[in-house]
Each structure stands twice: as C-alpha cells, then as structure tokens.
C-alpha positions in Angstrom: -59.8 -7.1 1.7 -61.7 -6.1 4.8 -60.5 -7.3 8.2 -64.0 -7.9 9.6 -65.0 -9.9 6.5 -61.9 -12.1 7.1 -63.0 -12.6 10.7 -66.5 -13.6 9.6 -64.9 -16.1 7.2 -62.6 -17.4 10.0 -65.6 -17.9 12.2 -67.6 -19.7 9.5 -64.7 -22.0 8.6 -63.5 -22.9 12.1 -63.0 -26.6 12.3 -62.8 -27.1 8.5 -59.2 -26.1 8.1 -57.0 -23.0 7.8 -57.6 -20.0 5.5 -55.1 -19.1 2.8 -55.2 -15.5 1.8 -54.0 -14.9 -1.7 -52.5 -11.9 -3.4 -55.6 -11.6 -5.7 -57.7 -11.1 -2.5 -59.3 -14.6 -2.6 -59.6 -16.8 0.4 -59.5 -20.6 0.3 -59.8 -23.2 2.9 -56.7 -25.4 3.1 -56.0 -28.4 5.3 -54.2 -27.9 8.6 -51.2 -29.7 7.2 -51.1 -27.5 4.1 -47.5 -27.2 2.8 -47.8 -23.5 2.1 -47.7 -23.7 -1.7 -50.1 -24.6 -4.5 -49.0 -24.8 -8.1 -45.9 -22.8 -7.3 -47.8 -20.0 -5.7 -47.6 -19.1 -2.0 -50.4 -17.4 -0.2 -49.9 -14.0 1.4 -50.9 -15.5 4.8 -52.3 -18.6 6.3 -54.7 -17.9 9.1 -55.7 -20.5 11.7 -59.4 -20.1 12.7 -59.2 -22.2 15.8 -56.3 -20.2 17.2 -57.8 -16.8 16.2 -61.5 -17.0 16.8 -62.3 -20.1 18.8 -61.8 -18.3 22.1 -64.8 -16.0 21.5 -68.3 -17.0 22.6 -69.9 -14.8 19.9 -68.8 -13.5 16.5 -69.5 -9.9 17.7 -66.8 -10.2 20.3 -64.3 -11.3 17.7 -65.3 -8.4 15.4 -64.8 -5.9 18.1 -61.4 -7.2 19.4 -58.7 -4.6 18.5 -55.9 -7.1 19.1 -57.5 -9.7 16.8 -58.0 -7.1 14.1 -54.4 -5.9 14.3 -53.0 -9.5 14.4 -54.8 -10.3 11.1 -53.9 -7.0 9.4 -50.2 -7.4 10.4 -50.1 -11.0 9.1 -51.5 -10.0 5.7 -49.4 -6.9 5.3 -46.2 -8.9 6.3 -46.9 -11.2 3.3 -47.3 -8.2 1.0 -51.1 -8.2 1.0 -53.5 -5.2 1.4 -56.2 -5.1 4.0 -58.5 -2.3 5.4 -60.9 -1.9 8.3 -64.4 -0.6 7.7 
C-alpha cells in the first residue's frame, strides 16, 4: 500500500464513514460505529477521514504533511500491515 494513495482515499471518502485497511491491502468504507470485525476478520487499521484530513483546505496540503504520513504508516504497521511512501 502507498501512504499517499491512502490519503487520497481518505480525502475522497470523508463524510461517508471510516476506512478499514485489510491485510490483503484492500480498503473498504465502514460505518463510524463499525464494531471492528467482519466475518471473524479484523482489519489491520481503521482510519477516520474526518479526524485525519478534514483540517486541510486542499488535498495537496494533506499529501505533503509529514506528520499525517507518519501517523497513517504507524497505524498500519502497528496492525501488522505493510505500507510504503512513493
């Protein structure tokens, strides 16, 4: 997975729910009250678009924010996922 691709997806999905990052590198939108498990599987991470990208006026600002990039990468790696920066 690529961190900046995840940020773009967070930006696009803001207001529609949270993003579940799965170990097979898929991303799905889940409701804000998602219990954290689907069919016995837990996602690697659940990212909340409104908390992560809503503070930016433009997508380019979010894509360039080192702290945001690091926060996302740490969350995914903490859950056992793999993520890279381009």
